[in-house]
MISENU-554512 format. One line per field, with one value per residue (C-alpha): residue number from 0; x, y, z. Coordinates in Angstrom, 1 decimal, always signed. Layout:
# MISENU-554512
i c(NUM|...)
px c(X|...)
py c(Y|...)
pz c(Z|...)
//
This chain:
# MISENU-554512
i c(0|1|2|3|4|5|6|7|8|9|10|11|12|13|14|15|16|17|18|19|20|21|22|23|24|25|26|27|28|29|30|31|32|33|34|35|36|37|38|39|40|41|42|43|44|45|46|47|48|49|50|51|52|53|54|55|56|57|58|59|60|61|62|63|64|65|66|67|68|69|70|71|72|73|74|75|76|77|78|79|80|81|82|83|84|85|86|87|88|89|90|91|92|93|94|95|96|97|98|99|100|101|102|103|104|105|106|107|108|109|110|111|112|113|114|115|116|117|118|119|120|121|122|123|124|125|126|127|128|129|130|131|132|133|134|135|136|137|138|139|140|141|142|143|144|145|146|147|148|149|150|151|152|153|154|155|156|157|158|159|160|161|162|163|164|165|166|167|168|169|170|171|172|173|174|175|176|177|178|179|180|181|182|183|184|185|186|187|188|189|190|191|192|193)
px c(-151.5|-148.6|-145.1|-141.5|-139.1|-135.5|-132.8|-129.2|-129.4|-130.9|-132.1|-133.9|-135.4|-136.7|-138.1|-139.7|-141.2|-142.8|-144.1|-145.8|-147.2|-148.7|-150.2|-152.0|-149.6|-148.5|-144.7|-144.2|-140.4|-137.4|-134.2|-130.8|-129.8|-131.2|-130.7|-132.6|-135.4|-135.7|-135.9|-138.5|-140.6|-140.4|-141.3|-144.0|-145.6|-146.3|-148.5|-145.5|-141.7|-140.4|-136.7|-133.8|-132.2|-128.6|-128.1|-125.4|-125.9|-128.5|-129.6|-133.3|-133.4|-132.0|-134.6|-137.3|-136.2|-136.1|-139.5|-141.0|-139.8|-140.7|-143.4|-145.0|-148.0|-145.6|-145.6|-142.0|-141.5|-138.1|-137.0|-134.4|-133.1|-133.1|-134.2|-131.6|-132.9|-130.6|-132.0|-135.6|-134.9|-133.3|-136.2|-138.8|-137.0|-136.8|-140.5|-140.7|-144.2|-143.1|-140.7|-140.9|-138.5|-136.8|-137.8|-141.6|-143.6|-145.3|-148.8|-147.6|-145.6|-148.6|-150.9|-148.4|-147.9|-151.6|-152.1|-149.2|-150.4|-154.1|-153.2|-150.0|-150.9|-150.2|-146.6|-145.9|-142.2|-141.4|-141.1|-137.5|-136.8|-134.0|-132.9|-132.9|-129.4|-128.5|-126.6|-123.4|-124.0|-124.4|-120.9|-119.3|-120.7|-118.9|-115.6|-116.1|-116.7|-113.5|-111.6|-110.8|-109.8|-111.7|-108.8|-108.9|-112.7|-112.4|-109.7|-111.7|-114.9|-113.2|-114.5|-113.0|-112.4|-114.8|-117.5|-116.8|-117.1|-120.6|-121.7|-120.4|-122.3|-125.5|-124.8|-124.2|-127.4|-129.4|-127.9|-128.1|-124.4|-121.7|-118.7|-117.4|-117.4|-121.0|-122.2|-120.7|-122.1|-125.6|-125.5|-124.6|-127.4|-130.1|-128.8|-127.2|-123.9|-123.3)
py c(+56.6|+56.9|+56.9|+57.3|+55.7|+56.5|+54.8|+53.9|+50.4|+48.1|+45.4|+47.9|+49.7|+46.4|+45.4|+48.8|+48.6|+45.2|+46.2|+49.2|+47.3|+44.8|+47.7|+49.0|+51.7|+52.1|+52.5|+54.2|+54.5|+53.6|+55.6|+54.8|+58.4|+61.9|+62.9|+59.9|+60.6|+64.2|+63.2|+60.5|+62.9|+65.5|+63.0|+60.9|+63.5|+61.0|+61.8|+61.5|+60.9|+58.7|+59.8|+58.4|+61.2|+60.3|+59.4|+60.1|+62.9|+64.9|+64.1|+63.5|+66.9|+68.5|+66.7|+67.9|+71.5|+71.3|+69.6|+72.3|+74.9|+73.2|+70.6|+71.7|+69.3|+66.3|+65.4|+64.8|+62.2|+61.3|+57.8|+57.6|+55.3|+57.9|+61.5|+63.8|+67.3|+68.9|+66.7|+67.4|+71.2|+70.9|+68.7|+71.2|+74.0|+72.0|+71.4|+67.7|+66.9|+64.0|+61.2|+57.5|+55.3|+52.4|+50.4|+50.7|+47.6|+47.7|+48.4|+51.2|+52.7|+52.5|+54.2|+56.9|+57.6|+57.6|+60.2|+62.4|+62.3|+62.8|+65.9|+67.5|+70.7|+69.1|+69.3|+65.7|+66.3|+66.1|+69.5|+70.3|+72.7|+75.1|+77.5|+81.1|+82.6|+86.2|+87.9|+87.6|+83.9|+83.4|+84.9|+82.9|+79.5|+79.2|+80.3|+77.7|+75.1|+76.0|+75.2|+78.8|+79.3|+81.8|+84.3|+83.9|+84.3|+87.4|+88.9|+88.0|+89.7|+92.6|+91.6|+90.4|+86.7|+87.0|+88.2|+85.1|+82.9|+84.4|+83.8|+80.2|+79.6|+80.8|+78.7|+75.6|+76.1|+76.7|+73.6|+71.5|+70.8|+70.3|+71.3|+72.7|+69.5|+68.6|+72.2|+72.0|+68.5|+69.5|+72.7|+70.7|+68.1|+70.8|+72.7|+75.7|+74.9|+73.8)
pz c(-105.5|-107.8|-106.3|-107.3|-104.8|-104.5|-102.5|-103.4|-101.8|-104.4|-102.0|-99.8|-102.8|-104.2|-100.8|-100.4|-103.9|-103.3|-99.9|-101.4|-104.3|-101.9|-100.0|-103.1|-104.3|-107.9|-108.0|-111.3|-111.1|-109.0|-108.7|-107.4|-106.8|-106.4|-110.1|-111.3|-108.8|-109.9|-113.6|-112.9|-111.0|-113.7|-116.4|-114.6|-112.3|-109.4|-106.4|-104.2|-104.1|-101.4|-101.1|-99.1|-97.1|-98.2|-101.8|-104.4|-106.9|-105.0|-101.4|-100.7|-99.1|-102.3|-104.4|-102.1|-102.5|-106.3|-106.5|-104.1|-106.6|-109.9|-109.1|-105.8|-106.4|-105.8|-102.2|-101.0|-98.2|-96.8|-95.8|-93.0|-90.5|-87.8|-87.9|-86.4|-85.5|-88.1|-90.8|-89.8|-89.9|-93.3|-94.6|-93.3|-95.0|-98.3|-98.3|-97.2|-95.9|-93.7|-93.2|-92.8|-90.9|-92.6|-89.5|-90.0|-90.9|-94.3|-93.0|-90.8|-93.7|-96.1|-93.6|-92.9|-96.6|-97.3|-94.5|-95.8|-99.4|-98.5|-96.4|-97.8|-96.1|-92.7|-91.6|-90.3|-89.5|-85.7|-84.0|-83.1|-80.3|-81.4|-78.7|-79.5|-79.4|-78.9|-81.7|-79.5|-78.7|-82.5|-83.0|-80.1|-81.2|-84.6|-83.0|-80.3|-83.0|-84.7|-81.4|-80.4|-76.7|-74.6|-75.0|-78.8|-78.9|-76.7|-79.0|-82.1|-80.8|-79.0|-75.6|-72.3|-71.6|-68.7|-71.1|-73.2|-70.2|-69.5|-73.1|-72.9|-69.7|-71.3|-74.5|-72.3|-70.5|-73.7|-75.4|-72.2|-72.5|-69.9|-71.9|-75.2|-77.1|-76.0|-76.8|-80.4|-80.9|-79.7|-81.8|-84.9|-84.3|-84.2|-87.1|-85.4|-87.0|-90.6)
//
C-alpha cells in the first residue's frame, strides 16, 4: 500500500515513516505541511494520505477536503494526539475515512490503516453526539458565546429576559453544562460554535 505521510514535526514524521516501512507499507513521499502533502498526492496518486490534523499551510482537514473533491480515490486518514468532537465532525465533513492516534503502537497503527484502506466506504471516525438545538437556541448560543448578558440577548432577539432564561436552561441541559462558560466550552468542543 502506497502512502504519503504529512506531519510538521520532522522527528515524528521520520519515526512514522520507518514504523510504516517496517510494517510493509510503501511510503512514497513525506510532507512537512499541508500544501506539500496535497502536491505529493496529486503527483504520486498514493492509496492513502496520512495527515496530521494541525499543519502549516493547509491543515490535514483542509487537505482531506481538497482530495475528496479532486482525488476521491485517495483515502484520507488523520493523525492526531487526541480527537476532539469538533475535529471529528470537521474531519467527517471533509471526507476523512478515519483517524489514528499518535499514541498507537506500530502494529496497531498498521492494522488500523490496512482496515481503513481496504474498506474506505466504512466510516471509522468515532460517532459524536451533537444535541439538536431549536432555531431560537441556535440564535441564543452565539450571543451567549460573545458574552452578552440575559438582558442584552433578550433585547437583541426581541424577547423577554425570562424567555432567555428558559432557552438557557434548555441549552444547559442539552449541553450537560452547569453554567455559561461550561455551555460555551462544550458547544465549541462539539462543533456548534466556530
